Structures are given as C-alpha cells and as structure tokens.
C-alpha positions as CSV (number, residue, x, y, z in Angstrom):
1,M,113.6,-164.3,-166.6
2,K,117.2,-162.2,-166.0
3,K,115.7,-161.4,-163.0
4,I,115.5,-164.9,-161.7
5,I,118.7,-166.2,-162.9
6,V,120.5,-163.2,-161.4
7,I,118.8,-164.1,-157.9
8,A,119.3,-167.8,-158.3
9,L,123.6,-167.2,-158.8
10,V,123.0,-165.2,-155.9
11,I,121.5,-168.0,-154.1
12,A,124.2,-170.0,-155.0
13,L,127.2,-168.3,-154.4
14,S,125.7,-167.7,-151.1
15,M,125.7,-171.4,-150.6
16,V,129.3,-171.9,-151.1
17,L,130.5,-169.0,-149.6
18,F,128.6,-169.4,-146.4
19,P,127.6,-172.9,-146.0
20,V,124.2,-173.9,-143.3
21,S,123.8,-176.7,-141.3
22,S,120.6,-179.0,-141.9
23,A,119.2,-176.6,-139.6
24,G,119.6,-173.7,-141.7
25,Q,122.1,-172.3,-139.6
26,R,125.0,-170.8,-141.1
27,E,128.2,-173.0,-139.6
28,V,130.7,-171.8,-137.6
29,K,134.1,-173.0,-137.1
30,P,135.2,-173.5,-133.7
31,T,138.1,-170.5,-132.5
32,V,140.9,-171.3,-130.2
33,T,142.4,-168.4,-128.5
34,V,145.8,-167.9,-126.6
35,F,146.7,-165.5,-124.7
36,W,150.9,-164.9,-125.8
37,A,153.3,-163.2,-123.6
38,L,155.8,-161.2,-125.6
39,Y,159.0,-162.8,-124.1
40,D,162.3,-160.9,-125.1
41,G,163.3,-162.2,-128.4
42,L,160.1,-163.5,-129.5
43,T,158.7,-162.8,-132.8
44,E,155.8,-161.5,-134.4
45,S,156.8,-163.7,-137.4
46,Y,156.9,-166.8,-135.4
47,R,153.4,-166.3,-134.0
48,R,152.2,-165.6,-137.3
49,D,153.9,-168.7,-138.4
50,L,152.8,-171.0,-136.1
51,E,149.1,-169.4,-136.2
52,Q,148.5,-170.1,-140.1
53,A,150.6,-173.6,-139.8
54,F,148.3,-174.7,-137.1
55,M,144.9,-173.7,-139.1
56,D,146.7,-175.4,-142.5
57,E,146.7,-178.7,-140.8
58,Y,143.5,-178.2,-138.7
59,P,141.5,-176.1,-141.4
60,E,138.0,-177.0,-139.3
61,I,139.3,-175.0,-136.4
62,D,140.1,-170.9,-136.4
63,L,143.4,-169.9,-134.2
64,E,143.8,-166.6,-132.5
65,I,147.1,-166.2,-131.0
66,V,146.8,-163.0,-129.1
67,P,150.2,-161.0,-128.0
68,I,150.0,-159.6,-124.7
69,P,152.8,-158.0,-123.0
70,W,153.9,-159.9,-120.1
71,D,153.3,-157.0,-117.6
72,D,150.0,-157.1,-118.5
73,M,149.2,-160.7,-118.7
74,H,147.9,-161.2,-114.9
75,D,145.5,-158.4,-115.3
76,Q,144.4,-159.6,-118.7
77,I,143.7,-163.2,-117.3
78,L,141.4,-162.1,-114.4
79,T,139.7,-160.0,-116.4
80,S,138.8,-162.2,-119.1
81,V,138.0,-164.7,-116.4
82,A,135.7,-162.3,-114.6
83,A,133.7,-161.7,-117.2
84,G,133.1,-165.2,-118.4
85,D,135.1,-165.2,-121.1
86,P,138.6,-166.5,-120.9
87,P,140.9,-167.8,-123.6
88,Q,140.9,-171.6,-124.2
89,V,144.8,-171.5,-123.4
90,S,147.3,-168.8,-121.6
91,V,150.8,-168.6,-120.7
92,I,150.9,-167.7,-116.7
93,G,153.6,-167.4,-114.1
94,T,153.3,-170.9,-112.4
95,R,152.9,-168.7,-109.4
96,W,149.8,-167.5,-110.2
97,L,148.0,-171.1,-110.8
98,L,147.0,-171.6,-107.3
99,E,144.7,-168.2,-107.4
100,L,143.4,-169.7,-110.5
101,L,142.4,-173.1,-108.8
102,E,140.7,-170.8,-106.2
103,L,138.4,-169.5,-108.7
104,D,137.8,-172.5,-110.3
105,A,138.9,-171.2,-113.5
106,V,141.4,-173.8,-114.7
107,A,141.0,-177.6,-116.6
108,P,143.5,-180.1,-115.9
109,V,145.9,-179.7,-119.3
110,E,146.3,-183.8,-118.8
111,D,142.9,-184.8,-119.8
112,Y,143.4,-182.6,-123.5
113,I,146.7,-183.9,-124.5
114,S,148.2,-187.1,-125.1
115,Q,150.3,-189.3,-123.0
116,D,153.2,-189.2,-125.0
117,L,153.4,-185.1,-124.7
118,I,153.3,-185.8,-121.3
119,D,156.2,-188.3,-121.4
120,N,158.3,-186.3,-123.4
121,I,158.0,-183.1,-120.6
122,A,161.2,-182.9,-118.5
123,E,160.3,-184.3,-114.8
124,G,162.0,-181.4,-113.3
125,A,160.1,-178.7,-115.5
126,K,155.9,-180.1,-114.2
127,E,156.2,-177.5,-111.4
128,A,152.2,-177.1,-112.5
129,E,151.6,-180.3,-111.2
130,I,149.7,-180.5,-107.7
131,A,148.5,-183.6,-106.1
132,G,149.2,-185.9,-108.8
133,T,147.3,-183.5,-111.3
134,L,148.9,-182.0,-114.4
135,W,147.0,-178.5,-114.6
136,G,149.7,-177.0,-117.0
137,L,152.6,-177.2,-119.2
138,P,156.1,-175.6,-118.5
139,V,156.4,-173.2,-121.4
140,A,159.2,-171.4,-120.1
141,A,161.4,-173.3,-117.5
142,G,165.2,-172.4,-116.6
143,A,166.9,-174.6,-114.1
144,R,170.0,-172.5,-112.1
145,I,173.6,-173.9,-113.2
146,L,177.0,-173.3,-111.9
147,S,179.2,-171.2,-114.0
148,I,183.3,-171.1,-113.5
149,N,185.8,-168.6,-114.3
150,K,188.6,-171.3,-116.2
151,D,191.2,-168.1,-116.3
152,L,190.6,-168.3,-112.0
153,T,190.4,-172.1,-111.8
154,D,190.1,-175.4,-113.4
155,V,188.3,-176.9,-110.5
156,V,184.7,-178.2,-111.6
157,P,183.8,-179.4,-108.2
158,E,181.4,-182.3,-107.4
159,T,180.3,-181.4,-104.0
160,M,179.3,-178.1,-102.1
161,E,182.8,-179.0,-99.8
162,E,184.9,-179.1,-103.1
163,M,183.8,-175.8,-104.5
164,K,184.5,-174.1,-100.7
165,Q,188.1,-175.8,-100.8
166,A,188.4,-174.8,-104.8
167,A,186.9,-171.1,-103.8
168,L,189.5,-170.9,-101.0
169,Q,192.4,-171.7,-103.1
170,V,191.4,-168.8,-105.3
171,R,190.8,-166.2,-102.5
172,D,194.3,-167.6,-101.3
173,T,196.5,-167.3,-105.0
174,T,194.6,-164.5,-106.8
175,D,193.2,-161.1,-106.4
176,A,189.9,-162.6,-107.1
177,Y,186.7,-163.7,-105.1
178,G,185.9,-167.1,-104.7
179,L,182.3,-167.2,-105.4
180,I,179.5,-165.0,-105.6
181,M,176.8,-164.9,-102.3
182,P,174.4,-162.2,-102.4
183,G,173.3,-161.1,-98.9
184,Q,170.7,-158.7,-99.1
185,K,167.3,-159.3,-99.0
186,H,165.3,-159.2,-102.7
187,T,162.4,-160.9,-104.7
188,E,163.9,-164.4,-104.6
189,L,165.2,-167.0,-102.2
190,T,167.7,-168.4,-104.4
191,D,170.8,-168.8,-102.9
192,F,169.6,-170.2,-99.8
193,A,167.5,-172.3,-101.8
194,Y,170.7,-173.7,-103.6
195,Y,172.4,-175.0,-100.7
196,F,169.1,-176.2,-99.4
197,Y,168.2,-178.2,-102.1
198,A,171.7,-179.5,-102.4
199,L,171.2,-181.2,-99.2
200,D,167.4,-182.3,-100.9
201,G,165.8,-180.1,-98.3
202,E,162.1,-179.7,-98.2
203,F,160.4,-175.9,-97.4
204,F,157.3,-177.9,-96.0
205,E,156.3,-181.5,-95.0
206,V,154.7,-183.0,-97.9
207,L,151.6,-184.9,-96.8
208,D,150.2,-188.0,-98.7
209,D,147.4,-186.6,-100.4
210,G,150.3,-184.4,-101.7
211,S,149.1,-180.9,-99.9
212,Y,151.8,-179.2,-97.7
213,G,152.0,-179.7,-93.6
214,R,154.4,-177.7,-91.1
215,S,157.6,-176.0,-92.2
216,T,160.7,-178.2,-92.6
217,V,163.1,-175.4,-93.3
218,N,164.3,-175.7,-89.9
219,S,165.3,-179.5,-90.7
220,E,168.9,-180.6,-90.5
221,A,169.3,-179.8,-93.7
222,G,167.9,-176.4,-93.8
223,V,170.4,-175.8,-90.9
224,K,173.3,-177.4,-92.5
225,A,172.5,-175.4,-95.6
226,L,172.6,-171.8,-93.4
227,Q,175.7,-172.5,-91.1
228,F,177.9,-173.4,-94.5
229,M,176.4,-170.0,-95.6
230,I,177.6,-168.3,-92.8
231,D,180.9,-170.2,-92.7
232,L,181.4,-169.1,-96.3
233,A,180.8,-165.5,-95.7
234,D,183.1,-165.6,-92.7
235,E,185.8,-166.3,-94.8
236,P,187.8,-162.8,-95.0
237,G,187.7,-162.2,-98.6
238,L,186.1,-165.0,-99.7
239,V,182.7,-163.7,-101.2
240,P,182.2,-160.0,-102.3
241,D,182.9,-157.1,-99.5
242,G,179.6,-155.6,-98.5
243,Y,177.7,-158.9,-99.6
244,L,175.0,-158.1,-97.1
245,S,174.0,-154.9,-99.2
246,Q,174.0,-156.9,-102.8
247,T,171.2,-158.2,-104.2
248,R,171.4,-160.7,-107.5
249,M,171.8,-157.5,-109.5
250,D,174.4,-156.2,-107.8
251,A,176.8,-159.2,-107.1
252,H,176.4,-160.8,-110.1
253,P,178.4,-158.1,-112.1
254,V,181.2,-158.8,-110.1
255,F,181.9,-162.2,-111.7
256,Y,181.2,-160.7,-115.3
257,A,183.7,-158.7,-114.5
258,G,186.2,-161.6,-114.0
259,S,186.6,-161.0,-110.5
260,A,185.2,-164.1,-109.0
261,A,185.3,-167.6,-109.8
262,Y,182.3,-169.2,-109.4
263,V,178.8,-168.3,-109.4
264,M,175.4,-170.2,-109.6
265,I,173.3,-168.6,-111.9
266,G,170.8,-169.0,-115.0
267,A,170.5,-169.0,-118.4
268,W,170.8,-165.3,-118.8
269,V,174.9,-165.7,-118.4
270,E,176.2,-165.8,-121.6
271,S,174.5,-162.9,-122.8
272,S,175.2,-161.1,-119.7
273,L,179.0,-161.8,-120.1
274,A,178.6,-160.6,-123.8
275,D,176.9,-157.7,-123.0
276,V,179.9,-156.7,-121.1
277,E,182.6,-158.2,-123.9
278,A,184.0,-160.5,-120.8
279,E,187.0,-162.1,-122.0
280,F,188.0,-164.6,-119.7
281,E,186.8,-168.3,-120.6
282,V,183.7,-169.6,-118.8
283,E,182.6,-173.4,-118.2
284,H,179.4,-174.1,-117.1
285,A,178.4,-177.1,-114.6
286,Q,175.9,-178.5,-112.5
287,I,175.0,-176.9,-109.3
288,P,176.9,-179.7,-106.8
289,G,175.6,-181.6,-104.4
290,F,176.7,-182.0,-100.4
291,E,179.0,-185.0,-99.9
292,G,176.5,-188.0,-100.4
293,Y,173.7,-186.1,-102.2
294,S,173.0,-185.5,-105.8
295,S,172.5,-182.4,-107.4
296,Q,169.3,-181.0,-107.3
297,P,169.1,-177.3,-108.8
298,L,166.1,-174.9,-108.4
299,I,164.4,-174.4,-111.3
300,V,161.9,-171.7,-112.1
301,T,159.2,-171.8,-114.8
302,D,156.0,-170.6,-116.7
303,S,153.3,-172.7,-117.6
304,L,150.7,-173.0,-120.1
305,V,147.1,-173.8,-119.0
306,M,143.9,-174.5,-120.2
307,F,140.6,-172.6,-119.0
308,D,137.6,-174.1,-117.4
309,G,135.0,-171.9,-118.3
310,A,136.1,-171.9,-122.3
311,D,134.6,-173.7,-125.3
312,H,136.6,-176.2,-127.7
313,L,138.9,-177.5,-125.1
314,N,139.0,-180.4,-127.6
315,E,140.1,-178.1,-130.1
316,A,142.6,-176.4,-127.6
317,G,144.5,-179.3,-126.6
318,K,145.2,-180.4,-130.4
319,F,146.7,-176.7,-130.5
320,I,148.9,-177.4,-127.3
321,E,150.5,-180.9,-129.2
322,F,150.8,-179.0,-132.3
323,F,153.0,-176.5,-130.5
324,Y,154.9,-178.7,-128.6
325,Q,156.3,-180.8,-131.7
326,D,160.1,-180.3,-132.1
327,E,159.1,-177.9,-135.1
328,W,157.7,-175.2,-133.4
329,K,158.5,-175.4,-129.5
330,A,162.5,-175.8,-130.0
331,Q,162.2,-172.5,-132.2
332,F,160.3,-170.8,-129.6
333,D,162.8,-172.0,-127.2
334,E,165.6,-170.3,-129.3
335,L,164.1,-167.0,-129.6
336,I,163.5,-166.4,-125.8
337,G,166.6,-167.9,-125.3
338,F,165.6,-170.5,-122.5
339,P,166.6,-174.1,-122.5
340,P,164.1,-176.7,-124.5
341,V,161.3,-178.5,-122.1
342,T,161.0,-181.5,-123.7
343,L,163.4,-184.3,-124.1
344,S,163.2,-185.0,-127.5
345,A,164.1,-181.4,-128.5
346,A,166.9,-181.2,-126.1
347,E,168.5,-183.6,-128.3
348,L,168.2,-181.3,-131.5
349,P,171.9,-179.7,-132.9
350,Q,171.0,-176.3,-132.6
351,F,171.0,-177.0,-128.2
352,D,174.4,-179.1,-128.6
353,T,176.3,-176.7,-127.0
354,P,178.0,-176.5,-123.7
355,L,175.5,-174.5,-122.3
356,Y,172.1,-175.7,-123.2
357,H,173.7,-179.4,-122.3
358,V,174.3,-178.3,-118.7
359,L,171.0,-176.7,-118.7
360,G,168.8,-179.4,-120.0
361,E,171.0,-182.0,-117.6
362,A,170.0,-179.6,-114.6
363,A,166.3,-179.4,-115.7
364,I,166.2,-183.5,-115.1
365,N,167.1,-183.3,-111.6
366,A,165.7,-179.8,-111.1
367,K,163.1,-178.7,-107.9
368,A,160.6,-176.0,-108.2
369,W,159.6,-173.4,-105.2
370,P,156.7,-174.5,-103.2
371,L,153.7,-174.4,-105.1
372,M,151.3,-172.4,-102.6
373,E,149.3,-169.8,-101.5
374,G,151.4,-167.3,-99.7
375,W,154.8,-168.4,-100.6
376,G,155.9,-165.4,-101.3
377,E,155.3,-164.0,-97.5
378,F,156.8,-167.3,-95.9
379,S,159.8,-166.8,-98.5
380,D,160.5,-163.3,-96.7
381,I,160.1,-164.8,-93.7
382,I,162.9,-167.2,-94.4
383,W,165.0,-164.2,-96.1
384,D,164.5,-162.2,-92.5
385,Q,165.5,-164.5,-90.3
386,V,168.8,-165.7,-92.7
387,A,169.8,-162.1,-92.4
388,E,170.0,-162.4,-88.8
389,A,172.3,-165.1,-88.6
390,F,174.6,-163.8,-91.5
391,L,174.6,-160.6,-88.9
392,G,175.2,-163.2,-86.0
393,R,172.3,-162.4,-83.9
394,K,171.2,-165.5,-83.9
395,S,172.4,-169.0,-84.3
396,A,171.7,-170.9,-88.0
397,Q,169.6,-173.4,-85.7
398,Q,167.5,-170.5,-83.9
399,A,167.0,-168.5,-87.0
400,L,165.2,-171.0,-88.8
401,D,163.6,-172.0,-85.8
402,D,162.2,-168.7,-85.8
403,A,161.1,-168.9,-89.6
404,A,159.3,-172.0,-88.9
405,A,157.1,-171.1,-86.6
406,A,156.2,-167.7,-87.8
407,I,155.3,-169.3,-91.1
408,D,153.1,-172.1,-89.2
409,R,151.7,-169.4,-87.5
410,R,150.4,-167.6,-90.4
411,R,149.1,-171.4,-92.1
412,G,147.0,-172.0,-88.9
413,F,149.2,-174.5,-87.3
C-alpha cells in the first residue's frame, strides 16, 4: 500500500513539474534567441536584467540573449544560417543586410512589430529600409556633427560658405588651423560625404522601384563639393599641414589638442577630448548645408534584424517591442554612448545635454551610405579619384567623371 501511495505522489509531482498536453507530450515554451553584440560600455548586468524582465512580463516565453564579441558577429551569424539554426533576432552591421537578403535569411521586421514602434524611430536612422520594406531597426546609430573650438571662434556657421570664412579668420588671427580635413584614403569616405550631402547629393540615381541606377557622384553637387574641398586645401595654413597623409585617426587629434577651430566628427568627440584632458571650451552644432541647402549629415547605423528560418518570430517581435521601450533602449543607448534612435527617448532628461541635443537633431535629417552590394569597392574608387583631384592631376569634374564611369562598368552599365 505504501508503495502505491509513493508512486501516486511521484506521478502527481511530475504532473506539476512537467505538465503535458492533451496529446500526452511535455509542453515546451517557445524560446527566443538573440545574438547580442558586446559594445563597449554594455554591461553583463544590463543583459541579465533585460532578459529576466522580459520573461517576468512574458512567462510563456523563454528568452536567451547570447553575448558575442563584435569581431565574431558576422561569422557567427553566417555559421548559424548555414547550419539551418539561426537566432530569431540579431544585431548586424547594416552593411551586412544585402548579403543576408541574398541568402534569403532575413524577414521584414515590419511584419512583426507595431506601427507605433516604427513611427517612433527617427526617419534618418532607418538605414535598413530597402525599396519600401523595413528589414531591421537601428540599434546603434550615430549621425555626424560639427564641433567647434570656442577658444578660437564664436562663429556657429549656418552654411558651408560661412564656415570657410570663419575658418580663414581663425587662420589669419591665430596660430591654429581653420578646420580638419583628412586627405589620405581610409576605410570611410566620410569627409567627401559631408560636403556632398550638404548639397543634397546622391551617389546613385534612385529608380522608381527604389533600386539604384547609374552613379551620380559626378553630378553638379559632387563636382561642387569636391572643388570646395580642393579650394579649402589650397588655402595655405587653413587645413593641417600634410593633410594628404592623414587619415581620420591622424587628423582628429589636431582638434583634440586645441589646434583647429572646426571638425566634422561623431559622438565620440567628448570622450576623446576627455581622454586627452582638453581644457578649451567646445560647442557642438549641425554640419551646415551650402547656401540654399539644409543640413543633411551622414549617419552610420547597426541594425536589429529577424531571421526567416527561425521559429517563433511573433514571440521575437514581442521582445523587440519590449526592448525598444524607453526604460530599456534608453539605458542601452546611455551605456554604449550613442544617441537614442527613438523619438520618445530623445526627450528623456538624461539626453538633455548639448551634445545629445545636437546628435538627436542631426539624426532627424541625416542620410546614410547607399545600401547596396559592392559599396566598399565603389567607395574606394571615389576615394582614389578624389586623391587625384587633391594632387592636381585631374579637375574635380574629370576625377568624378572617371569615378562614375568606373563604378558603372563594375555594375554592368
């Protein structure tokens, strides 16, 4: 009899601990797996707290946030896709999106989240929108801004032409340079883009279906932007000596040292100035447009995407909605030192500082790099031709005509 009672108790306990469905099988909660990039400043306690808070709110869903070093993210994602076991959600460099689309690996994030969330994302940060489809949400986005050494000038320029005149005044009245302009080819074509976008330039013709046509880097906007840069560089003492041998990493420390009035730069400017214990006063402002044009700064983003081969994407959409609440996404942005990508978070008091205010305003009007296969190669082609113009071997028009022709050949035009 005792044996029967013990067996009955064991069965009853098993029913409590391991509930079964009507088919007699153990019920397993859906699991949402997130590949989590380890940004500088992002803490393990934040990851654990986010994970637990989500499961407290959605006890019917298991959440597994997998921390992965950024340098390993690309290979980890492709390995999981190739193995047929992708995560539901992952951080990606937005530049990887076309590669993942080519593999039919991603699902449109817009299919699994609310319109309210989509509307809460700054338009300029939606770099993962292709041909009208939103494939991912920006998870870390940084627009570029203008930083000004207030010990050298009080002029906050409203146009590129005004910035040039103020920079010349600094050159003529101080021992400092007017502005920073890296001239050596490096991984980003940022400085040309600052001037090009300030004229509402587009690197490619955008067709009616949202795809890219021929290169338009040699448009009137492109030629004017490059000629303006050449004119700046040709002014003795206006930009750092030896600018043609300086990458961004070489040139920006000249500003940190207090030896230049203006620099077009990203959100890291304040931490870099703090690292060198800079003592001069700095003001941040929008990168100006040329006369007759509004500010359109460059923005660079990483995105959060969903994978088409994974189960439980509806549950994954619930995680994304949860994460992008101000309580969690704003804290994430603070930890990694990027401006908020949601309009609501941009209004929070912790982002009510001069730098964050300028960054938030910049994100609204910002433009990203063209999201297309081969952009890295095409950027190199433009860089090479810009250098030819800086060296005086080609006119601005000829250099960009040659760049456009080479790009179009690569793309089969």
